C-alpha positions as CSV (number, residue, x, y, z in Angstrom):
1,M,128.8,78.3,118.8
2,D,129.4,76.9,115.3
3,S,126.9,74.1,115.9
4,V,124.0,76.6,116.2
5,N,125.1,79.1,113.5
6,N,122.1,78.6,111.1
7,G,124.5,78.8,108.2
8,F,125.2,82.5,108.6
9,G,128.6,82.9,110.2
10,S,131.0,80.1,109.0
11,A,130.5,80.6,105.2
12,R,130.9,84.3,105.5
13,M,133.9,84.1,107.8
14,T,135.6,81.7,105.4
15,G,134.9,84.0,102.5
16,S,136.3,86.9,104.4
17,M,139.4,85.0,105.5
18,E,140.1,83.7,102.0
19,G,139.9,87.3,100.6
20,A,142.3,88.5,103.3
21,T,144.8,85.7,102.8
22,G,144.4,85.2,99.1
23,G,147.0,87.6,97.8
24,T,149.2,90.6,98.6
25,L,148.6,92.8,101.6
26,P,147.4,96.3,101.2
27,P,150.3,98.9,101.2
28,G,151.5,99.8,104.6
29,L,150.1,96.7,106.4
30,T,152.4,94.2,107.9
31,E,151.7,90.5,108.1
32,E,151.3,90.8,111.9
33,E,148.8,93.7,111.6
34,A,146.9,91.7,109.0
35,E,146.7,88.7,111.3
36,E,145.5,90.8,114.2
37,L,142.8,92.3,111.9
38,R,141.8,88.7,110.8
39,V,141.4,87.7,114.4
40,E,139.4,90.8,115.2
41,L,137.2,90.2,112.1
42,T,136.5,86.7,113.3
43,K,135.5,87.9,116.7
44,V,133.2,90.6,115.4
45,E,131.6,88.2,113.0
46,D,131.0,85.7,115.8
47,E,129.5,88.5,117.9
48,I,127.2,89.4,115.0
49,Q,126.1,85.8,114.7
50,T,125.4,85.6,118.4
51,L,123.4,88.8,118.3
52,R,121.4,87.4,115.4
53,Q,120.6,84.3,117.4
54,V,119.6,86.3,120.5
55,L,117.4,88.6,118.4
56,A,115.7,85.6,116.7
57,A,115.1,84.0,120.2
58,K,113.7,87.3,121.5
59,E,111.4,87.7,118.5
60,R,110.1,84.2,119.0
61,H,109.5,84.9,122.7
62,A,107.7,88.1,121.9
63,G,105.5,86.2,119.4
64,D,104.6,83.6,122.1
65,I,103.7,86.3,124.6
66,K,101.5,88.1,122.0
67,R,99.7,84.8,121.2
68,Q,99.1,84.2,124.9
69,L,97.7,87.7,125.3
70,G,95.5,87.2,122.2
71,I,97.2,89.9,120.2
72,S,96.8,89.0,116.5
73,P,98.8,90.4,113.6
74,L,95.6,92.1,112.5
75,N,95.2,93.8,115.9
76,E,98.8,95.0,115.7
77,I,98.2,96.5,112.2
78,K,95.0,98.2,113.5
79,Q,97.0,99.7,116.4
80,N,99.8,100.9,114.2
81,I,97.4,102.5,111.8
82,S,95.5,104.2,114.7
83,K,98.8,105.5,116.2
84,G,99.9,106.7,112.7
85,W,96.6,108.6,112.2
86,Q,97.0,110.2,115.6
87,D,100.5,111.2,114.7
88,V,99.3,112.7,111.4
89,Q,96.5,114.6,113.2
90,S,98.9,116.1,115.7
91,S,101.4,117.3,113.0
92,N,101.6,121.0,112.2
93,A,101.0,120.4,108.5
94,Y,97.7,118.6,109.2
95,K,96.6,121.3,111.6
96,K,97.4,124.1,109.2
97,T,95.6,122.3,106.3
98,Q,92.6,121.7,108.5
99,E,92.5,125.3,109.5
100,T,92.8,126.5,105.9
101,L,90.1,124.2,104.7
102,S,87.8,125.3,107.5
103,Q,88.3,128.9,106.5
104,A,87.6,128.1,102.9
105,G,84.4,126.3,103.9
106,Q,83.3,129.3,105.9
107,V,83.9,131.7,103.0
108,T,82.1,129.3,100.6
109,S,79.2,129.0,103.1
110,A,78.9,132.8,103.5
111,A,79.0,133.2,99.7
112,L,76.3,130.6,99.1
113,S,74.2,132.1,101.8
114,S,74.5,135.5,100.2
115,M,73.6,133.9,96.8
116,G,70.6,132.2,98.5
117,A,69.4,135.5,99.9
118,A,69.7,137.1,96.5
119,I,67.7,134.3,94.9
120,S,65.0,134.6,97.5
121,E,64.9,138.3,97.0
122,R,64.5,138.0,93.3
123,I,61.8,135.4,93.6
124,G,60.0,137.8,95.9
125,T,60.1,140.5,93.4
126,M,59.0,138.2,90.6
127,R,56.0,137.2,92.7
128,A,55.1,140.9,93.0
129,L,54.9,141.2,89.2
130,P,51.4,141.3,87.8
131,F,51.7,138.3,85.5
132,Y,52.8,136.0,88.3
133,N,49.5,136.2,90.2
134,T,47.2,135.9,87.2
135,P,44.8,132.9,87.2
136,R,46.0,129.9,85.2
137,L,44.5,129.6,81.8
138,G,45.6,126.1,81.0
139,Y,49.2,127.1,80.4
140,S,52.0,128.6,82.4
141,V,53.0,132.2,81.9
142,H,56.5,131.1,82.9
143,H,56.8,128.8,79.9
144,S,55.8,131.6,77.6
145,L,58.7,133.7,78.6
146,S,61.6,133.3,76.2
147,M,65.2,132.9,77.4
148,P,66.5,136.0,75.7
149,S,63.9,138.2,77.3
150,M,64.7,136.6,80.7
151,R,68.4,137.2,80.3
152,S,67.7,140.9,79.6
153,S,65.6,141.3,82.7
154,P,67.1,143.2,85.7
155,S,66.5,140.3,88.0
156,F,68.4,137.9,85.9
157,R,71.3,140.3,85.4
158,S,71.5,141.0,89.1
159,F,71.5,137.2,89.8
160,E,74.2,136.7,87.1
161,D,76.4,139.4,88.6
162,R,76.1,137.9,92.1
163,V,77.1,134.4,90.8
164,G,80.0,136.0,89.0
165,S,81.2,137.9,92.0
166,L,80.8,134.7,94.1
167,R,83.0,132.8,91.7
168,V,85.6,135.5,91.7
169,T,85.6,135.7,95.5
170,C,86.0,131.9,95.9
171,L,88.7,131.6,93.3
172,S,90.7,134.6,94.7
173,Y,90.5,133.1,98.2
174,L,91.6,129.7,97.0
175,C,94.5,131.2,95.1
176,L,95.7,132.8,98.4
177,L,95.9,129.4,100.0
C-alpha cells in the first residue's frame, strides 16, 4: 500500500505519530490507551488513503467512459446550466415573481390602453374644432398655438390628469409588490 500512496499518507502519518509521541500524554490517558489510539489512527489514515486512490481511479474511469460516449466538458456544463435553470423555474420564488410581474404587466397594459383611448378621444375632439379643418394657408395653425394656451385648454388638462392618475396607479401597485 505504501508503494502506491502518491505522497499523501506516509508523510501525514509520520507527522501525526511524531506529535503523539513527542511529549507528555494528555491528562487521563495511559500509555496503553495512547498506543491503541496511535494504531487506530494509522488504520484510519490508511483507509483514507485507500479511499482516495479508489476515488481517483473511479474518476479516471468515468472520464474515459464520457470520452467514449462523446460527452465533452462543454456539454456537461450546458447540461448543468440547463438543469439549474429548470430547478430555478420550478422554485416557488420564481413562480411567485413571475406571477407578480405578469400582474404588473397587465395593470400597466390596461393603464396604457386607457391613456391611448383618452388621447384618441382628445384628438377626435380637436379635429372637430373649426380651426383644424381650415384650408392650409402656407403655414400650420398648430404651430401658431402657443404652449401656454395649449396647457390651459381643457383637452390638455384632461390628458395631463389621466397621465398623472396613470402614474399614481402604477406606482401604488408597484409599492404593494
